[in-house]
N, CA and C atoms as an extended XYZ file, in Angstrom:
309
Properties=species:S:1:pos:R:3:atomname:S:1:resname:S:1:resid:I:1 pbc="F F F"
N        40.529     -139.743      -81.384 N   UNK     1
C        39.363     -139.604      -80.851 CA  UNK     1
C        40.544     -137.683      -80.613 C   UNK     1
N        39.895     -136.550      -80.146 N   UNK     2
C        40.416     -135.363      -79.485 CA  UNK     2
C        41.083     -135.613      -78.598 C   UNK     2
N        42.296     -134.579      -78.183 N   UNK     3
C        42.792     -134.615      -77.156 CA  UNK     3
C        42.173     -134.775      -75.281 C   UNK     3
N        40.889     -134.026      -75.348 N   UNK     4
C        39.895     -133.749      -74.549 CA  UNK     4
C        39.322     -134.797      -73.976 C   UNK     4
N        38.869     -136.147      -75.585 N   UNK     5
C        38.638     -137.016      -74.828 CA  UNK     5
C        39.332     -137.834      -74.389 C   UNK     5
N        40.725     -138.006      -74.918 N   UNK     6
C        41.264     -138.816      -74.145 CA  UNK     6
C        42.233     -138.273      -72.782 C   UNK     6
N        42.312     -137.112      -72.177 N   UNK     7
C        42.713     -136.889      -71.507 CA  UNK     7
C        41.193     -136.905      -70.855 C   UNK     7
N        39.958     -137.476      -70.396 N   UNK     8
C        38.980     -137.860      -69.969 CA  UNK     8
C        39.026     -139.578      -69.579 C   UNK     8
N        39.086     -140.293      -70.419 N   UNK     9
C        39.587     -141.903      -70.415 CA  UNK     9
C        40.717     -142.000      -69.924 C   UNK     9
N        41.657     -141.346      -70.262 N   UNK    10
C        43.254     -141.322      -69.124 CA  UNK    10
C        42.855     -140.813      -67.614 C   UNK    10
N        42.343     -140.016      -66.660 N   UNK    11
C        41.440     -139.419      -65.688 CA  UNK    11
C        40.683     -140.813      -65.215 C   UNK    11
N        39.879     -141.574      -65.934 N   UNK    12
C        39.173     -142.849      -65.809 CA  UNK    12
C        40.155     -143.637      -65.462 C   UNK    12
N        40.894     -144.175      -66.177 N   UNK    13
C        41.676     -145.896      -65.997 CA  UNK    13
C        41.922     -144.950      -64.862 C   UNK    13
N        43.361     -144.466      -64.688 N   UNK    14
C        43.984     -143.924      -63.945 CA  UNK    14
C        42.909     -143.589      -62.405 C   UNK    14
N        41.948     -143.310      -62.210 N   UNK    15
C        40.932     -142.801      -61.139 CA  UNK    15
C        40.179     -144.610      -60.357 C   UNK    15
N        40.055     -145.306      -61.701 N   UNK    16
C        39.109     -146.526      -60.755 CA  UNK    16
C        40.565     -147.664      -61.364 C   UNK    16
N        41.378     -147.197      -61.649 N   UNK    17
C        41.984     -149.119      -62.480 CA  UNK    17
C        41.760     -149.243      -64.002 C   UNK    17
N        42.737     -149.574      -64.366 N   UNK    18
C        42.040     -150.630      -65.019 CA  UNK    18
C        41.258     -151.652      -65.171 C   UNK    18
N        41.531     -152.652      -63.847 N   UNK    19
C        41.123     -153.666      -63.663 CA  UNK    19
C        39.457     -153.105      -63.796 C   UNK    19
N        39.075     -152.572      -62.673 N   UNK    20
C        37.497     -151.759      -62.647 CA  UNK    20
C        37.061     -151.271      -63.949 C   UNK    20
N        37.672     -151.075      -64.809 N   UNK    21
C        37.514     -150.096      -66.162 CA  UNK    21
C        37.137     -151.445      -67.784 C   UNK    21
N        38.111     -152.343      -67.087 N   UNK    22
C        38.158     -153.727      -67.851 CA  UNK    22
C        36.650     -154.461      -67.438 C   UNK    22
N        36.525     -154.692      -65.790 N   UNK    23
C        35.353     -155.040      -65.979 CA  UNK    23
C        33.894     -153.753      -66.638 C   UNK    23
N        34.259     -152.808      -66.739 N   UNK    24
C        32.955     -151.953      -67.051 CA  UNK    24
C        32.749     -152.308      -68.370 C   UNK    24
N        34.041     -152.436      -69.546 N   UNK    25
C        33.535     -153.111      -70.573 CA  UNK    25
C        33.144     -154.099      -70.750 C   UNK    25
N        32.841     -155.092      -70.009 N   UNK    26
C        32.578     -156.481      -70.021 CA  UNK    26
C        30.553     -156.439      -69.604 C   UNK    26
N        30.292     -154.897      -68.610 N   UNK    27
C        29.632     -155.073      -67.514 CA  UNK    27
C        28.097     -154.145      -69.359 C   UNK    27
N        29.459     -152.931      -69.986 N   UNK    28
C        27.937     -152.193      -70.538 CA  UNK    28
C        28.658     -153.142      -72.055 C   UNK    28
N        29.296     -154.103      -72.637 N   UNK    29
C        29.009     -154.987      -73.038 CA  UNK    29
C        27.819     -155.573      -73.169 C   UNK    29
N        27.707     -155.921      -72.181 N   UNK    30
C        26.906     -156.906      -71.786 CA  UNK    30
C        25.379     -156.709      -71.927 C   UNK    30
N        25.128     -155.272      -71.602 N   UNK    31
C        23.863     -154.410      -71.296 CA  UNK    31
C        23.663     -154.063      -72.373 C   UNK    31
N        24.124     -153.794      -73.504 N   UNK    32
C        24.008     -153.634      -75.029 CA  UNK    32
C        24.016     -154.984      -75.741 C   UNK    32
N        23.836     -156.023      -75.227 N   UNK    33
C        23.903     -157.517      -75.615 CA  UNK    33
C        22.418     -157.634      -75.579 C   UNK    33
N        21.870     -157.530      -74.058 N   UNK    34
C        20.572     -157.581      -73.369 CA  UNK    34
C        19.367     -156.549      -74.132 C   UNK    34
N        20.221     -155.390      -74.652 N   UNK    35
C        18.960     -154.561      -75.718 CA  UNK    35
C        18.729     -154.760      -76.806 C   UNK    35
N        19.807     -155.270      -77.089 N   UNK    36
C        19.496     -156.167      -78.980 CA  UNK    36
C        19.008     -157.364      -78.819 C   UNK    36
N        18.909     -157.742      -77.796 N   UNK    37
C        18.397     -159.367      -77.925 CA  UNK    37
C        17.138     -159.366      -77.652 C   UNK    37
N        16.259     -157.858      -76.304 N   UNK    38
C        15.333     -158.089      -76.640 CA  UNK    38
C        14.461     -156.739      -77.568 C   UNK    38
N        15.825     -156.079      -78.626 N   UNK    39
C        14.766     -155.274      -79.525 CA  UNK    39
C        13.706     -155.688      -80.492 C   UNK    39
N        13.423     -157.037      -80.702 N   UNK    40
C        12.629     -157.650      -81.311 CA  UNK    40
C        11.349     -158.486      -81.017 C   UNK    40
N        11.480     -158.035      -79.625 N   UNK    41
C        10.484     -158.552      -78.720 CA  UNK    41
C         9.066     -157.632      -78.565 C   UNK    41
N         7.899     -158.117      -78.835 N   UNK    42
C         7.009     -156.713      -78.109 CA  UNK    42
C         6.837     -156.649      -76.776 C   UNK    42
N         6.699     -157.736      -76.166 N   UNK    43
C         6.094     -157.306      -74.974 CA  UNK    43
C         7.936     -157.366      -73.773 C   UNK    43
N         7.921     -156.464      -73.470 N   UNK    44
C         9.141     -155.720      -72.443 CA  UNK    44
C        10.360     -155.933      -73.531 C   UNK    44
N        10.083     -155.464      -74.530 N   UNK    45
C        11.458     -155.206      -75.591 CA  UNK    45
C        11.699     -153.476      -75.448 C   UNK    45
N        13.067     -153.903      -76.486 N   UNK    46
C        13.859     -152.335      -76.222 CA  UNK    46
C        14.102     -151.660      -77.138 C   UNK    46
N        13.301     -150.146      -77.030 N   UNK    47
C        13.804     -149.384      -77.738 CA  UNK    47
C        15.190     -148.746      -78.720 C   UNK    47
N        14.808     -148.285      -79.836 N   UNK    48
C        16.356     -147.979      -80.805 CA  UNK    48
C        16.955     -146.905      -79.790 C   UNK    48
N        16.153     -146.199      -79.094 N   UNK    49
C        17.053     -145.133      -78.329 CA  UNK    49
C        17.652     -146.010      -77.179 C   UNK    49
N        17.191     -147.040      -76.551 N   UNK    50
C        18.214     -147.519      -75.138 CA  UNK    50
C        19.159     -148.448      -76.148 C   UNK    50
N        18.975     -148.873      -77.332 N   UNK    51
C        20.249     -149.382      -78.251 CA  UNK    51
C        21.326     -148.336      -78.045 C   UNK    51
N        20.773     -147.238      -78.797 N   UNK    52
C        21.545     -146.570      -78.998 CA  UNK    52
C        22.290     -146.053      -77.916 C   UNK    52
N        21.558     -145.516      -76.681 N   UNK    53
C        22.659     -145.623      -75.465 CA  UNK    53
C        23.486     -146.314      -75.113 C   UNK    53
N        23.214     -147.403      -74.955 N   UNK    54
C        24.078     -148.421      -75.274 CA  UNK    54
C        25.476     -148.453      -75.687 C   UNK    54
N        25.364     -148.398      -76.773 N   UNK    55
C        26.103     -148.402      -78.356 CA  UNK    55
C        26.837     -147.337      -77.140 C   UNK    55
N        26.817     -146.093      -77.281 N   UNK    56
C        27.039     -144.693      -76.682 CA  UNK    56
C        28.408     -145.016      -75.349 C   UNK    56
N        27.913     -145.883      -74.645 N   UNK    57
C        28.337     -146.397      -73.552 CA  UNK    57
C        29.549     -147.656      -73.797 C   UNK    57
N        29.069     -148.584      -74.662 N   UNK    58
C        30.023     -149.440      -75.112 CA  UNK    58
C        31.060     -148.507      -76.292 C   UNK    58
N        31.023     -147.864      -76.594 N   UNK    59
C        32.144     -146.920      -77.300 CA  UNK    59
C        32.847     -146.052      -76.581 C   UNK    59
N        32.600     -145.531      -75.738 N   UNK    60
C        33.468     -144.818      -74.280 CA  UNK    60
C        34.342     -145.789      -73.830 C   UNK    60
N        33.781     -146.768      -73.211 N   UNK    61
C        35.050     -148.497      -72.568 CA  UNK    61
C        35.778     -148.481      -73.813 C   UNK    61
N        34.974     -149.161      -75.352 N   UNK    62
C        35.910     -149.324      -76.717 CA  UNK    62
C        37.071     -148.723      -76.820 C   UNK    62
N        36.797     -147.230      -76.174 N   UNK    63
C        38.148     -146.119      -76.641 CA  UNK    63
C        38.658     -146.162      -74.927 C   UNK    63
N        38.031     -146.591      -73.772 N   UNK    64
C        39.343     -146.673      -72.869 CA  UNK    64
C        39.915     -147.844      -73.220 C   UNK    64
N        39.843     -148.943      -73.323 N   UNK    65
C        40.651     -150.321      -73.932 CA  UNK    65
C        41.141     -149.979      -75.032 C   UNK    65
N        40.949     -149.216      -75.467 N   UNK    66
C        42.022     -148.975      -77.140 CA  UNK    66
C        43.797     -148.570      -76.230 C   UNK    66
N        43.319     -147.482      -75.003 N   UNK    67
C        44.106     -147.134      -74.167 CA  UNK    67
C        45.003     -147.675      -73.536 C   UNK    67
N        44.172     -148.489      -72.796 N   UNK    68
C        44.882     -149.464      -71.608 CA  UNK    68
C        45.725     -150.999      -72.770 C   UNK    68
N        45.010     -150.839      -73.723 N   UNK    69
C        45.778     -151.977      -74.346 CA  UNK    69
C        46.784     -151.921      -75.914 C   UNK    69
N        46.486     -150.423      -76.011 N   UNK    70
C        47.197     -150.008      -77.050 CA  UNK    70
C        46.950     -149.474      -78.428 C   UNK    70
N        46.370     -148.195      -78.410 N   UNK    71
C        45.926     -147.842      -79.068 CA  UNK    71
C        46.396     -147.759      -81.473 C   UNK    71
N        48.365     -148.137      -80.921 N   UNK    72
C        48.589     -147.829      -82.251 CA  UNK    72
C        48.525     -149.888      -83.367 C   UNK    72
N        48.275     -150.671      -81.970 N   UNK    73
C        48.097     -152.195      -81.869 CA  UNK    73
C        46.522     -152.380      -82.731 C   UNK    73
N        45.669     -151.922      -81.386 N   UNK    74
C        44.506     -151.877      -82.390 CA  UNK    74
C        43.877     -151.047      -83.357 C   UNK    74
N        44.632     -149.922      -84.206 N   UNK    75
C        44.297     -149.857      -84.806 CA  UNK    75
C        44.690     -150.617      -86.342 C   UNK    75
N        46.564     -151.437      -85.973 N   UNK    76
C        46.942     -151.827      -87.311 CA  UNK    76
C        46.030     -153.218      -87.217 C   UNK    76
N        44.837     -154.076      -86.044 N   UNK    77
C        44.100     -154.430      -86.268 CA  UNK    77
C        42.787     -154.363      -86.588 C   UNK    77
N        42.293     -153.806      -86.986 N   UNK    78
C        41.740     -152.442      -87.368 CA  UNK    78
C        41.613     -152.868      -88.812 C   UNK    78
N        43.119     -152.505      -89.059 N   UNK    79
C        43.550     -152.474      -90.561 CA  UNK    79
C        43.056     -153.424      -91.581 C   UNK    79
N        43.923     -154.224      -90.682 N   UNK    80
C        43.735     -155.697      -91.317 CA  UNK    80
C        42.301     -156.351      -92.016 C   UNK    80
N        41.526     -156.346      -90.551 N   UNK    81
C        40.363     -157.083      -90.246 CA  UNK    81
C        39.532     -155.716      -91.104 C   UNK    81
N        39.438     -154.690      -91.175 N   UNK    82
C        38.211     -154.447      -92.798 CA  UNK    82
C        38.941     -154.325      -94.006 C   UNK    82
N        40.581     -154.755      -93.827 N   UNK    83
C        40.913     -155.429      -95.211 CA  UNK    83
C        40.349     -156.780      -95.891 C   UNK    83
N        40.434     -157.476      -94.955 N   UNK    84
C        39.289     -158.637      -94.606 CA  UNK    84
C        38.061     -158.520      -95.046 C   UNK    84
N        37.275     -157.611      -94.379 N   UNK    85
C        36.183     -157.099      -95.147 CA  UNK    85
C        36.140     -156.750      -96.186 C   UNK    85
N        36.523     -156.041      -96.682 N   UNK    86
C        36.760     -155.415      -98.201 CA  UNK    86
C        36.347     -156.505      -98.744 C   UNK    86
N        37.767     -157.396      -98.790 N   UNK    87
C        37.904     -158.744      -99.504 CA  UNK    87
C        36.734     -159.899     -100.046 C   UNK    87
N        35.729     -159.719      -98.444 N   UNK    88
C        34.657     -160.719      -98.180 CA  UNK    88
C        33.442     -160.043      -99.057 C   UNK    88
N        33.453     -159.193      -98.815 N   UNK    89
C        32.600     -157.703      -99.935 CA  UNK    89
C        32.816     -158.261     -101.484 C   UNK    89
N        33.683     -158.108     -101.722 N   UNK    90
C        34.063     -157.740     -103.200 CA  UNK    90
C        33.907     -159.282     -103.733 C   UNK    90
N        34.499     -160.026     -102.911 N   UNK    91
C        34.264     -162.006     -103.260 CA  UNK    91
C        32.197     -161.730     -103.892 C   UNK    91
N        31.890     -161.676     -102.308 N   UNK    92
C        30.384     -161.604     -102.828 CA  UNK    92
C        29.545     -160.705     -103.841 C   UNK    92
N        30.596     -159.927     -104.157 N   UNK    93
C        29.782     -158.824     -105.313 CA  UNK    93
C        30.192     -159.645     -106.477 C   UNK    93
N        31.260     -160.092     -106.418 N   UNK    94
C        31.828     -160.976     -108.030 CA  UNK    94
C        31.120     -162.182     -108.224 C   UNK    94
N        30.486     -162.534     -106.691 N   UNK    95
C        30.120     -164.068     -107.139 CA  UNK    95
C        28.433     -163.714     -107.028 C   UNK    95
N        27.613     -162.125     -106.807 N   UNK    96
C        26.239     -162.278     -107.236 CA  UNK    96
C        26.698     -161.862     -108.271 C   UNK    96
N        27.115     -161.020     -108.663 N   UNK    97
C        27.348     -160.940     -110.614 CA  UNK    97
C        27.835     -162.142     -111.761 C   UNK    97
N        28.267     -162.669     -111.053 N   UNK    98
C        28.524     -164.407     -112.056 CA  UNK    98
C        27.332     -165.214     -112.100 C   UNK    98
N        26.493     -165.412     -110.957 N   UNK    99
C        25.308     -165.715     -110.917 CA  UNK    99
C        24.053     -164.826     -112.005 C   UNK    99
N        24.150     -163.525     -112.252 N   UNK   100
C        23.398     -163.189     -112.507 CA  UNK   100
C        23.479     -163.130     -114.123 C   UNK   100
N        25.194     -163.146     -114.699 N   UNK   101
C        25.590     -163.066     -116.024 CA  UNK   101
C        25.173     -164.465     -116.641 C   UNK   101
N        25.281     -165.460     -115.787 N   UNK   102
C        24.758     -166.860     -116.688 CA  UNK   102
C        23.219     -167.069     -116.152 C   UNK   102
N        22.745     -166.359     -116.247 N   UNK   103
C        21.556     -166.619     -115.784 CA  UNK   103
C        20.772     -166.111     -116.549 C   UNK   103
């Protein structure tokens, strides 16, 4: 995130407080969940634009959460989890190729 964005997030946290912003994180995540659940419904369903709108709201709140809970620690965990994902994908790749070679 750039300096402008960080300052906005810090101002929001200062203005409304950590507790209120954590509750907003929960609320925005819940709204995204609802839109995603309703995405495949024909009647009273969500549109891709509505989902995108909620994704942006969640991203904004997640960036505030990084500031609240410590961005360096979040980044450290992210790196670890991305490493796990890469390893799983690599294992899946080799499993698929092993199966293709055997048949």
